[in-house]
C-alpha positions as CSV (number, residue, x, y, z in Angstrom):
1,M,92.0,-50.2,-60.5
2,E,95.7,-50.6,-59.7
3,P,97.8,-47.4,-60.0
4,S,100.9,-49.5,-60.9
5,R,99.1,-51.0,-63.9
6,N,98.1,-47.5,-65.0
7,R,101.7,-46.4,-64.7
8,E,102.8,-49.3,-66.9
9,L,100.4,-48.3,-69.7
10,A,101.3,-44.6,-69.4
11,D,105.0,-45.3,-69.4
12,F,104.8,-47.6,-72.4
13,L,102.8,-45.1,-74.5
14,R,105.0,-42.1,-73.5
15,R,108.2,-44.0,-74.4
16,A,106.8,-45.3,-77.7
17,R,105.7,-41.7,-78.6
18,A,109.1,-40.3,-77.7
19,A,110.8,-43.0,-79.9
20,R,108.7,-42.3,-82.9
21,D,110.4,-40.3,-85.7
22,P,108.1,-37.5,-86.9
23,D,109.5,-37.8,-90.4
24,A,108.9,-41.6,-90.5
25,A,105.4,-41.0,-89.2
26,G,104.6,-38.9,-92.3
27,L,103.7,-35.7,-90.5
28,P,103.8,-32.4,-92.5
29,L,106.1,-29.7,-91.3
30,D,104.3,-27.2,-89.1
31,G,107.2,-24.7,-88.4
32,R,107.1,-25.3,-84.7
33,I,110.4,-26.0,-82.8
34,R,110.4,-29.4,-81.2
35,R,111.5,-29.2,-77.6
36,V,111.1,-33.0,-76.9
37,R,111.9,-36.1,-78.8
38,G,109.4,-37.9,-80.9
39,L,105.7,-37.1,-81.4
40,R,103.4,-34.7,-79.5
41,R,100.3,-36.2,-78.0
42,E,98.1,-34.2,-80.5
43,E,100.1,-35.6,-83.3
44,V,99.5,-39.2,-82.2
45,A,95.8,-38.4,-81.9
46,L,95.8,-36.9,-85.4
47,L,97.5,-39.9,-86.9
48,A,95.2,-42.3,-85.1
49,G,92.0,-40.4,-85.9
50,V,91.0,-39.7,-82.3
51,S,90.7,-36.6,-80.2
52,T,93.7,-35.3,-78.3
53,D,91.6,-35.5,-75.1
54,Y,90.8,-39.2,-75.8
55,Y,94.5,-40.1,-76.4
56,T,95.6,-38.1,-73.4
57,R,93.3,-39.9,-71.1
58,L,94.4,-43.2,-72.6
59,E,98.1,-42.3,-72.0
60,Q,97.2,-41.4,-68.5
61,G,95.9,-45.0,-68.0
62,R,92.3,-44.0,-67.5
63,R,89.6,-46.7,-67.5
64,I,88.9,-46.6,-71.2
65,V,88.2,-49.6,-73.4
66,P,89.2,-48.7,-76.9
67,S,87.9,-50.7,-79.9
68,R,90.3,-52.9,-81.8
69,Q,90.2,-50.4,-84.7
70,V,91.3,-47.6,-82.4
71,L,94.1,-49.7,-80.9
72,D,95.3,-50.7,-84.4
73,A,95.3,-47.0,-85.4
74,I,97.2,-45.9,-82.3
75,A,99.7,-48.8,-82.8
76,R,100.3,-47.7,-86.4
77,A,100.7,-44.0,-85.3
78,L,103.3,-45.1,-82.8
79,G,105.0,-47.4,-85.2
80,L,104.7,-50.5,-83.0
81,D,105.8,-53.9,-84.2
82,E,103.9,-57.1,-83.6
83,A,105.3,-57.5,-80.1
84,G,104.6,-53.9,-79.2
85,R,101.0,-54.3,-80.4
86,R,100.5,-57.4,-78.3
87,H,102.0,-55.6,-75.3
88,L,99.7,-52.7,-75.8
89,D,96.7,-55.1,-75.8
90,D,98.0,-56.7,-72.5
91,L,98.5,-53.3,-70.8
92,I,95.1,-52.0,-71.9
93,G,93.4,-55.1,-70.5
94,A,95.3,-54.8,-67.3
95,A,94.4,-51.2,-66.8
96,T,90.7,-51.7,-67.5
97,R,89.9,-54.9,-65.6
98,P,89.7,-55.4,-61.9
99,A,92.8,-56.6,-60.1
100,R,92.8,-60.4,-59.7
101,S,95.4,-62.8,-58.5
102,S,97.2,-64.6,-61.3
103,R,98.9,-67.1,-58.9
104,G,98.3,-70.3,-60.9
105,A,99.3,-73.8,-60.5
106,V,102.9,-74.8,-61.0
107,Q,103.5,-75.4,-64.7
108,R,104.0,-79.0,-65.7
109,V,105.6,-80.3,-68.9
110,R,103.8,-83.3,-70.5
111,P,105.6,-86.6,-70.4
112,G,105.5,-86.7,-74.2
113,L,107.4,-83.4,-74.4
114,Y,110.2,-84.8,-72.3
115,Q,110.3,-87.7,-74.7
116,L,110.5,-85.3,-77.6
117,L,113.4,-83.4,-76.0
118,D,115.2,-86.7,-75.5
119,T,114.8,-87.6,-79.2
120,L,116.7,-84.5,-80.2
121,E,120.0,-86.1,-79.4
122,S,122.1,-83.8,-81.5
123,H,120.2,-80.6,-81.1
124,P,119.9,-78.5,-77.9
125,A,116.3,-77.9,-77.0
126,L,114.6,-76.4,-74.0
127,I,111.0,-75.4,-72.9
128,L,110.4,-72.0,-71.4
129,G,107.3,-71.2,-69.4
130,R,105.9,-68.1,-67.7
131,R,108.4,-65.4,-66.7
132,T,111.0,-67.2,-69.0
133,D,111.2,-70.0,-66.4
134,V,113.2,-73.0,-67.8
135,L,110.7,-75.9,-67.4
136,A,112.8,-78.6,-69.2
137,S,116.0,-79.0,-71.2
138,N,117.7,-81.9,-72.9
139,R,121.3,-83.1,-72.5
140,M,122.5,-81.0,-75.4
141,A,121.0,-77.8,-74.0
142,R,122.6,-78.4,-70.7
143,A,125.9,-79.0,-72.4
144,L,125.6,-75.9,-74.6
145,F,124.2,-73.4,-72.1
146,S,124.1,-74.5,-68.4
147,D,122.8,-77.4,-66.3
148,F,119.5,-75.8,-65.4
149,D,118.4,-79.0,-63.7
150,A,121.2,-78.7,-61.2
151,M,120.1,-75.2,-60.1
152,P,117.7,-74.6,-57.2
153,P,114.1,-74.4,-58.6
154,R,113.8,-70.6,-58.1
155,E,117.0,-70.0,-60.1
156,R,115.8,-71.9,-63.2
157,N,114.9,-68.8,-65.2
158,Y,116.5,-67.8,-68.5
159,A,116.4,-64.1,-67.9
160,R,117.9,-64.5,-64.4
161,W,120.6,-66.7,-65.6
162,M,121.4,-64.4,-68.5
163,L,121.7,-61.3,-66.3
164,L,123.2,-62.7,-63.1
165,S,125.4,-65.6,-64.2
166,P,129.1,-64.9,-64.9
167,E,128.9,-68.1,-67.0
168,A,126.4,-66.5,-69.4
169,R,128.6,-63.4,-69.8
170,E,131.5,-65.5,-70.8
171,L,129.5,-67.8,-73.1
172,F,127.8,-65.2,-75.3
173,V,130.1,-63.3,-77.7
174,D,127.3,-60.6,-78.0
175,W,126.2,-60.9,-74.4
176,E,124.8,-57.3,-74.2
177,D,122.5,-57.8,-77.2
178,Q,121.4,-61.2,-75.9
179,A,120.8,-59.9,-72.4
180,R,118.8,-56.9,-73.6
181,T,116.7,-59.2,-75.7
182,A,116.1,-61.4,-72.7
183,V,114.9,-58.4,-70.7
184,E,112.6,-57.2,-73.5
185,S,111.2,-60.7,-73.8
186,L,110.6,-60.8,-70.0
187,R,108.9,-57.4,-70.3
188,L,106.5,-58.8,-72.9
189,E,105.8,-61.9,-70.8
190,V,105.2,-60.0,-67.6
191,G,102.7,-57.8,-69.3
192,T,100.4,-60.8,-69.8
193,T,100.1,-61.4,-66.1
194,P,100.7,-58.1,-64.3
195,D,99.4,-59.5,-61.0
196,D,101.8,-62.4,-60.9
197,P,103.7,-62.2,-57.5
198,L,106.5,-64.4,-58.8
199,A,107.0,-62.1,-61.7
200,Q,107.1,-59.1,-59.5
201,Q,109.6,-60.9,-57.2
202,L,111.8,-61.7,-60.2
203,V,111.8,-58.1,-61.5
204,G,112.6,-56.8,-58.0
205,E,115.5,-59.2,-57.6
206,L,117.0,-58.4,-61.0
207,S,116.5,-54.6,-60.4
208,L,118.5,-54.8,-57.2
209,A,121.2,-57.1,-58.6
210,S,121.8,-55.7,-62.1
211,S,122.4,-52.2,-63.3
212,E,122.0,-53.3,-66.9
213,F,118.6,-54.8,-66.1
214,R,117.4,-51.6,-64.4
215,R,118.5,-49.5,-67.4
216,W,116.9,-51.8,-70.0
217,W,113.7,-52.4,-68.0
218,A,113.2,-48.7,-67.7
219,E,113.3,-48.3,-71.5
220,H,110.1,-50.4,-71.7
221,Q,111.0,-52.1,-75.0
222,V,109.4,-55.5,-75.7
223,H,110.6,-58.3,-77.9
224,Q,109.1,-61.6,-79.0
225,R,111.7,-64.3,-79.7
226,T,110.5,-66.4,-82.6
227,H,113.8,-67.1,-84.4
228,G,117.3,-65.8,-84.5
229,S,120.9,-66.7,-83.9
230,K,123.4,-66.6,-81.0
231,R,127.2,-66.4,-81.2
232,L,128.9,-68.4,-78.5
233,H,132.4,-69.0,-77.2
234,H,132.0,-72.4,-75.6
235,P,134.6,-73.5,-73.0
236,V,134.7,-77.0,-74.5
237,V,134.3,-76.6,-78.3
238,G,135.2,-73.0,-78.9
239,E,133.5,-70.5,-81.2
240,L,130.1,-71.5,-82.8
241,T,126.9,-69.8,-84.1
242,V,123.6,-71.5,-83.4
243,D,120.3,-70.7,-85.0
244,F,117.0,-71.1,-83.1
245,E,113.3,-71.5,-83.9
246,S,110.6,-71.2,-81.2
247,L,107.3,-73.1,-81.3
248,T,104.4,-72.4,-79.0
249,L,103.1,-75.7,-77.8
250,P,99.5,-76.7,-78.6
251,G,97.5,-77.1,-75.5
252,D,99.5,-74.7,-73.4
253,R,100.2,-71.3,-74.9
254,N,102.4,-70.4,-71.9
255,Q,105.0,-73.0,-72.9
256,T,107.5,-72.5,-75.8
257,L,109.9,-75.0,-77.3
258,F,113.2,-73.6,-78.4
259,V,115.3,-75.8,-80.8
260,Y,118.9,-74.8,-81.7
261,T,120.6,-75.9,-84.9
262,T,123.8,-75.1,-86.9
263,A,124.4,-74.6,-90.6
264,P,125.4,-77.7,-92.6
265,D,129.0,-78.1,-93.5
266,S,130.1,-75.3,-91.2
267,S,132.6,-75.1,-88.4
268,S,129.7,-74.5,-86.1
269,R,128.2,-77.9,-87.1
270,D,131.6,-79.5,-86.4
271,A,131.7,-77.9,-83.0
272,M,128.1,-79.1,-82.3
273,N,129.0,-82.6,-83.3
274,L,132.0,-82.5,-81.0
275,L,129.8,-81.2,-78.1
276,A,127.4,-84.0,-78.7
277,A,130.2,-86.6,-78.4
278,W,131.5,-84.8,-75.3
279,A,128.0,-84.8,-73.7
280,Q,127.4,-88.5,-74.2
281,P,127.2,-90.3,-70.8
282,A,130.0,-92.7,-70.1
283,P,129.0,-96.3,-70.7
284,S,128.1,-98.3,-67.5
285,R,130.2,-101.3,-66.5
286,G,127.4,-103.5,-67.9
287,D,127.8,-101.9,-71.3
288,S,131.5,-102.5,-71.6
289,R,132.6,-105.1,-74.2
């Protein structure tokens, strides 16, 4: 069993326990002075209905295979949201199964999905894969965010672009919130494939290059991007707010389609329409009238 994977599980549980508000957890007052933030181990065990020794061994990353009911109870005791619960599942599995290589084949996008992206002529859309790699993007996404296709293959990664690109820092009005979310999404994604050498390489690169990444990664928070909004200051069309929805693609749960829209009859819609006109390719000589 890999010590590093045990440490990931132990770190996540300790940080989740420290972040849990005892009052919100519904614990009765016991008169003792709290010297540390959050819950004590015995309090998590009490709330989850397990022994303190059992929870302690679990928090130490021991080779234990809890039932789904026990994991649900521990997740409730720690106040985990859906993403945190999924991450706990991933880490428990990683800590209890033998190490194996997760170096899979290069991800490919189906031709039909490229056609789908091209049909979204007025809406930016992109497909993210493992490690938040940008697998495909349409013309509008390249105009709104960045031309990922022009980047070297190893740099076509959303989290890497968000953390290391000066372009991204200038584009997002709330860059810090967006960058933190990207780190938390990467944390969730990496938890599903802890033996992936490309994920380890990416985390190492970002840790060396970005102090913000090091700080947020150490907090061990996870986030699943299903929908939301982004405020942008685009160099061509100015201020706009885009909403996004994410869809996991049938047939490949490791690919997610993100589609960006704007509110009807808004200045953001006007800006998006202007961007669509700006992004149209110039007509060829044969198309001239």
